[in-house]
NULO-196862 format. One line per field, with one value per residue (C-alpha): residue number from 1; x, y, z. Coordinates in pm, whole numbers, always signed. Example, Ala and Ser with C-alpha at 12.3 -4.5 7.8 and 13.67 -1.06 7.14 Angstrom:
! NULO-196862
vovex = [1, 2] $
xx = [+1230, +1367] $
yy = [-450, -106] $
zz = [+780, +714] $
END
This chain:
! NULO-196862
vovex = [1, 2, 3, 4, 5, 6, 7, 8, 9, 10, 11, 12, 13, 14, 15, 16, 17, 18, 19, 20, 21, 22, 23, 24, 25, 26, 27, 28, 29, 30, 31, 32, 33, 34, 35, 36, 37, 38, 39, 40, 41, 42, 43, 44, 45, 46, 47, 48, 49, 50, 51, 52, 53, 54, 55, 56, 57, 58, 59, 60, 61, 62, 63, 64, 65, 66, 67, 68, 69, 70, 71, 72, 73, 74, 75, 76, 77, 78, 79, 80, 81, 82, 83, 84, 85, 86, 87, 88, 89, 90, 91, 92, 93, 94, 95, 96, 97, 98, 99, 100, 101, 102, 103, 104, 105, 106, 107, 108, 109, 110, 111, 112, 113, 114, 115, 116, 117, 118, 119, 120, 121, 122, 123, 124, 125, 126, 127, 128, 129, 130, 131, 132, 133, 134, 135, 136, 137, 138, 139, 140, 141, 142, 143, 144, 145, 146, 147, 148, 149, 150, 151, 152, 153, 154, 155, 156, 157, 158, 159, 160, 161, 162, 163, 164, 165, 166, 167, 168, 169, 170, 171, 172, 173, 174, 175, 176, 177, 178, 179, 180, 181, 182, 183, 184, 185, 186, 187, 188, 189, 190, 191, 192, 193, 194, 195, 196, 197, 198, 199, 200, 201, 202, 203, 204, 205, 206, 207, 208, 209, 210, 211, 212, 213, 214, 215, 216, 217, 218, 219, 220, 221, 222, 223, 224, 225, 226, 227, 228, 229, 230, 231, 232, 233, 234, 235, 236, 237, 238, 239, 240, 241, 242, 243, 244, 245, 246, 247, 248, 249, 250, 251, 252, 253, 254, 255, 256, 257, 258, 259, 260, 261, 262, 263, 264, 265, 266, 267, 268, 269, 270, 271, 272, 273, 274, 275, 276, 277, 278, 279, 280, 281, 282, 283, 284, 285, 286, 287, 288, 289, 290, 291, 292, 293, 294, 295, 296, 297, 298, 299, 300, 301, 302, 303, 304, 305, 306, 307, 308, 309, 310, 311, 312, 313, 314, 315, 316, 317, 318, 319, 320, 321, 322, 323, 324, 325, 326, 327, 328, 329, 330, 331, 332, 333, 334, 335, 336, 337, 338, 339, 340, 341, 342, 343, 344, 345, 346, 347, 348, 349, 350, 351, 352, 353, 354, 355, 356, 357, 358, 359, 360, 361, 362, 363, 364, 365, 366, 367, 368, 369, 370, 371, 372, 373, 374, 375, 376, 377, 378, 379, 380, 381, 382, 383, 384, 385, 386, 387, 388, 389, 390, 391, 392, 393, 394, 395, 396, 397, 398, 399, 400, 401, 402, 403, 404, 405, 406, 407, 408, 409, 410, 411, 412, 413, 414, 415, 416, 417, 418, 419, 420, 421, 422, 423, 424, 425, 426, 427, 428, 429, 430, 431, 432, 433, 434, 435, 436, 437, 438, 439, 440, 441, 442, 443, 444, 445, 446, 447, 448, 449, 450, 451, 452] $
xx = [-2125, -2112, -1848, -2067, -2352, -2276, -2600, -2602, -2575, -2533, -2538, -2184, -2110, -2067, -1768, -1605, -1622, -1489, -1188, -1126, -1072, -870, -611, -593, -628, -304, -64, -170, -87, +264, +373, +285, +387, +757, +764, +739, +904, +1220, +1407, +1421, +1500, +1824, +1907, +1870, +1989, +2292, +2222, +2426, +2208, +2231, +2120, +1860, +1680, +1693, +1460, +1141, +1264, +1321, +986, +917, +1093, +968, +605, +602, +804, +587, +188, +140, +269, +111, -229, -252, -139, -499, -638, -476, -421, -754, -773, -853, -633, -331, -478, -438, -113, +20, -106, +88, +393, +322, +253, +543, +778, +623, +737, +1102, +1076, +995, +1227, +1510, +1862, +2081, +2052, +2063, +1735, +1558, +1608, +1577, +1266, +1080, +1164, +943, +684, +649, +623, +312, +185, +220, +14, -279, -331, -446, -611, -821, -966, -1031, -1231, -1412, -1524, -1577, -1781, -2012, -2276, -2223, -2445, -2505, -2382, -2030, -2056, -2062, -1777, -1547, -1655, -1506, -1212, -1103, -1217, -953, -686, -778, -716, -475, -167, -282, -418, -89, +68, -133, -69, +280, +374, +207, +371, +738, +702, +514, +647, +889, +943, +930, +546, +430, +535, +452, +44, +71, +79, -223, -444, -311, -360, -675, -751, -604, -839, -1134, -1078, -1133, -1425, -1608, -1453, -1602, -1308, -1257, -1260, -925, -810, -676, -381, -11, +158, +306, +681, +810, +556, +619, +1005, +969, +669, +869, +1226, +1016, +849, +1128, +1377, +1151, +1090, +1448, +1516, +1284, +1454, +1800, +1712, +1602, +1967, +2184, +1968, +1791, +2117, +2277, +2449, +2248, +1924, +1950, +2072, +1770, +1553, +1671, +1650, +1258, +1158, +1321, +1163, +831, +845, +945, +654, +409, +553, +520, +175, +21, +150, +77, -197, -299, -84, -29, -126, -354, -360, -767, -784, -578, -870, -1105, -1005, -1188, -970, -667, -761, -818, -465, -259, -494, -395, -35, -54, -303, -87, +251, +62, -73, +268, +431, +170, +244, +603, +627, +335, +482, +814, +648, +422, +765, +1019, +866, +575, +747, +493, +613, +568, +248, +122, +191, -10, -297, -265, -409, -728, -893, -846, -926, -1247, -1372, -1247, -1443, -1708, -1744, -1626, -1956, -2170, -2018, -2241, -2582, -2347, -2230, -2589, -2695, -2421, -2201, -1880, -1691, -1857, -1721, -1418, -1382, -1500, -1238, -946, -1036, -1069, -738, -533, -731, -621, -254, -231, -359, -80, +158, +164, +196, +458, +671, +497, +156, -97, -170, -525, -566, -309, -275, -577, -808, -652, -645, -1034, -1041, -775, -996, -1296, -1114, -939, -1321, -1468, -1196, -1010, -1354, -1408, -1061, -1087, -1388, -1308, -996, -1159, -1513, -1628, -1379, -1439, -1402, -1097, -894, -1017, -692, -498, -649, -666, -254, -267, -488, -244, +85, +21, -102, +228, +459, +285, +382, +746, +774, +622, +892, +1147, +1060, +996, +1356, +1506, +1348, +1438, +1818, +1819, +1994, +1839, +1930, +2083, +1830, +1816, +1562, +1629, +1815, +1568, +1675, +1565, +1365, +1632, +1886, +1875, +2156, +2142, +2015, +1783, +1408, +1354, +1088, +1310, +1380, +1021, +894, +1106, +1251, +1053] $
yy = [+2166, +2179, +1886, +1860, +1775, +1504, +1489, +1872, +1922, +1508, +1540, +1632, +1312, +1111, +1355, +1372, +1008, +1021, +1263, +1068, +693, +827, +1029, +694, +469, +664, +629, +242, +266, +393, +153, -125, +17, +27, -336, -384, -43, -189, -383, -98, +149, -106, -105, +269, +429, +197, +35, -113, -389, -203, +162, -20, -146, +178, +334, +135, +137, +492, +506, +263, +405, +759, +681, +445, +662, +983, +831, +928, +1244, +1261, +1181, +1368, +1706, +1651, +1682, +2036, +2189, +2107, +1720, +1932, +2158, +1896, +1678, +1904, +1985, +1583, +1579, +1871, +1691, +1417, +1534, +1742, +1397, +1134, +1451, +1483, +1084, +1082, +1358, +1164, +1178, +1016, +789, +991, +1213, +962, +806, +1158, +1157, +843, +970, +1227, +1049, +899, +1243, +1310, +953, +945, +1270, +1196, +816, +901, +1213, +1052, +801, +1065, +1274, +1018, +945, +1344, +1353, +1029, +950, +690, +437, +289, +574, +512, +170, +178, +443, +211, -104, +131, +252, -133, -219, +29, -93, -456, -370, -87, -347, -585, -283, -99, -424, -392, +7, -64, -326, -207, +200, +23, -232, -17, +357, +416, +344, +750, +712, +513, +838, +1098, +1000, +1108, +1468, +1513, +1343, +1525, +1842, +1742, +1627, +1964, +2164, +1958, +1900, +2249, +2274, +1981, +1887, +2046, +2164, +1999, +2160, +2197, +2110, +2359, +2363, +2262, +2032, +1691, +1717, +1445, +1196, +1321, +1279, +927, +796, +907, +806, +457, +357, +438, +250, -95, +1, +7, -299, -509, -344, -427, -759, -835, -843, -883, -1098, -1077, -1115, -870, -612, -316, -523, -593, -207, -91, -315, -236, +148, +127, -36, +229, +477, +279, +282, +674, +735, +542, +659, +1058, +1025, +889, +1287, +1424, +1676, +1649, +1310, +1223, +863, +847, +556, +540, +406, +84, +19, -102, -486, -423, -186, -347, -704, -480, -349, -637, -870, -566, -577, -973, -992, -744, -912, -1206, -1042, -880, -1227, -1338, -1052, -1084, -1484, -1502, -1170, -1429, -1759, -1596, -1371, -1663, -1960, -1939, -1703, -1394, -1003, -740, -649, -1012, -1078, -775, -860, -1227, -1089, -962, -1269, -1165, -781, -844, -1093, -823, -544, -753, -910, -543, -449, -676, -610, -320, -571, -835, -664, -547, -877, -1052, -794, -770, -1026, -1316, -1146, -1106, -1452, -1577, -1329, -1467, -1802, -1811, -1568, -1871, -2161, -1964, -1908, -2330, -2390, -2146, -2269, -2562, -2506, -2656, -2537, -2748, -2675, -2369, -2053, -2130, -2405, -2319, -1980, -1804, -2037, -1958, -1555, -1614, -1749, -1466, -1191, -1299, -1299, -925, -833, -975, -859, -547, -289, -492, -428, -74, +4, -192, +25, +335, +182, +444, +663, +1022, +1317, +1475, +1116, +1087, +1149, +1011, +636, +672, +696, +372, +183, +305, +257, -131, -181, -33, -223, -556, -494, -373, -741, -919, -796, -846, -1218, -1302, -1096, -1366, -1699, -1525, -1548, -1934, -2125, -2272, -2589, -2494, -2574, -2474, -2168, -1878, -1565, -1355, -1092, -1057, -751, -654, -836, -787, -1044, -1342, -1630, -1922, -1845, -1807, -2048, -2287, -2267, -2355, -2578, -2828, -2776, -2953] $
zz = [+253, +630, +723, +1042, +819, +559, +420, +318, -81, -105, -489, -461, -246, -537, -659, -309, -358, -673, -577, -272, -468, -750, -564, -311, -641, -777, -467, -505, -868, -868, -565, -835, -1160, -1016, -960, -1402, -1440, -1218, -1494, -1753, -1490, -1383, -1788, -1827, -1514, -1458, -1108, -891, -696, -406, -581, -730, -451, -311, -565, -417, -37, -43, -92, +151, +427, +359, +336, +646, +844, +792, +795, +1154, +1130, +799, +957, +1293, +1055, +831, +1208, +1309, +1001, +824, +602, +300, +341, +405, +141, -110, -7, -34, -390, -474, -324, -515, -823, -836, -711, -981, -1246, -1106, -1099, -1481, -1541, -1346, -1518, -1231, -980, -692, -866, -940, -542, -401, -616, -527, -148, -190, -335, +4, +157, -54, -44, +347, +345, +113, +173, +539, +465, +179, +458, +732, +472, +348, +727, +741, +442, +417, +729, +982, +808, +473, +324, +512, +450, +45, +38, +295, +49, -245, -69, +26, -364, -427, -195, -352, -707, -706, -734, -965, -1197, -1157, -1309, -1580, -1651, -1583, -1796, -2083, -2010, -1969, -2267, -2526, -2419, -2140, -1776, -1754, -1865, -1560, -1345, -1582, -1600, -1251, -1316, -1486, -1280, -964, -1086, -1201, -792, -679, -902, -796, -409, -279, -480, -410, -35, +258, +521, +816, +1167, +1241, +1594, +1773, +2040, +2045, +1804, +1963, +1862, +2075, +1927, +1604, +1612, +1755, +1589, +1225, +1366, +1527, +1255, +1017, +1203, +1184, +824, +730, +958, +746, +404, +515, +625, +294, +183, +552, +696, +1029, +1193, +1036, +1293, +1127, +1156, +1457, +1586, +1373, +1502, +1876, +1812, +1650, +1983, +2185, +1998, +2028, +2434, +2406, +2216, +2435, +2739, +2591, +2452, +2804, +2847, +2590, +2549, +2228, +2092, +1762, +1800, +2073, +2279, +2332, +1997, +2108, +2400, +2103, +2071, +1691, +1610, +1730, +1577, +1259, +1267, +1344, +1085, +812, +934, +844, +524, +350, +440, +282, -59, -106, -141, -374, -592, -584, -643, -855, -1126, -1090, -1225, -1491, -1628, -1527, -1610, -1826, -1988, -2007, -2066, -1766, -1990, -1996, -1637, -1556, -1756, -1605, -1254, -1436, -1305, -917, -1037, -1191, -897, -596, -743, -802, -526, -262, -402, -248, +98, +250, +134, +312, +599, +660, +680, +872, +1027, +985, +1146, +883, +529, +694, +818, +458, +295, +519, +416, +46, +51, +225, +12, -310, -155, -82, -422, -545, -335, -541, -880, -1092, -1373, -1594, -1493, -1716, -1642, -1658, -1404, -1161, -1161, -1281, -1087, -739, -790, -863, -511, -365, -564, -398, -66, -120, -173, +143, +387, +295, +355, +692, +799, +701, +852, +1138, +1200, +1218, +1423, +1643, +1665, +1742, +1468, +1661, +1585, +1263, +1106, +1365, +1311, +939, +971, +1209, +920, +653, +903, +972, +595, +528, +794, +618, +289, +368, +590, +319, +111, +345, +378, +49, -39, +214, +82, -258, -154, -110, -315, -608, -822, -1150, -1471, -1823, -1723, -1894, -1730, -1537, -1276, -936, -840, -556, -709, -1081, -1188, -1409, -1302, -1344, -1304, -954, -930, -937, -562, -541, -820, -976, -1369, -1639] $
END
């Protein structure tokens, strides 16, 4: 198929979409599997509190820091080539995570997973825009991409919980290997290579973007343990800000910038980036505390807690399928606004839950609203983030969408973890281990909901 003619060999379009979505889903799946796997990893690997936190943080730091670089590499070297390379890195890293025999091995392999994810995530979105023409076909593809982003986290908790309870925490990472191999075999066969941009690589932009975003992500991660007033947190935030200023100044002069500033000239795209950051920050807090409440107060196992997200997952997917029709009739702004409002109402409802409440009326029903809100919001946010972007900037725009996505998750987790550190009233709830501390204590829900 010639990439300049997206309608050519159209029967392969569904296969192309499936390869892109499965690859993207694999990354999202792994990012949430770790939440349900951490308790078992803590016991099996004998981590300290700090060491355990880095099992997740190493992935987050590398993923966030390399996204812009990974995105621009696809524009310069060919998106399919870079996409397949990223899949190979991620599959090998997953195998190393599952086979880890020591703490440093596991953390190093998680960092390598972050490298692969930073390549695959933006490449998948830029390949999608290159493979489907503007209009109904791309709207449907982006809607399914948005639905994948929405359901990946919750389904990952189901799969991760089931495997951790029934098999081993390692199984959640081993399953990436056959999936990755299958996508590596299929991608060159069905996905066309994109045109490569000739010219010099923006080395200054690559270094400043990688270190700048990495410093900001590290500051957010560190703030979860030491607080925003910590000298290290402040120093890394300042370093990140300085490097971002260097990045902007350099991009003004670069002939082929890693982060073209013209992408920020459109208010719709800028609004989509900022809205995505805030929305993902809220969503990760929702997953963080809802999982704790269900396991720490309602007494759910890891698998049961994952299954408990199904009301949200199913509604999310069903609503997302209606997005192409809704956007043709109302445009993107109306579904997005309604989605944000529904998500807000669901979270307000969920924030009023008490320790004596039942799952069905206090958790499941708010999740229905949140799932509907996600289904309406993600596709318009994604579409707006890549709207009217020229072909040579598709990779960079996809990188920005994913960078703001990752920064939002890091911010949300950082704030959630700091709230978790607030003093709690001792009660008679069973011991529970916090995802960042893993020390026995009263159920964390006691900090927000009174004990019965």
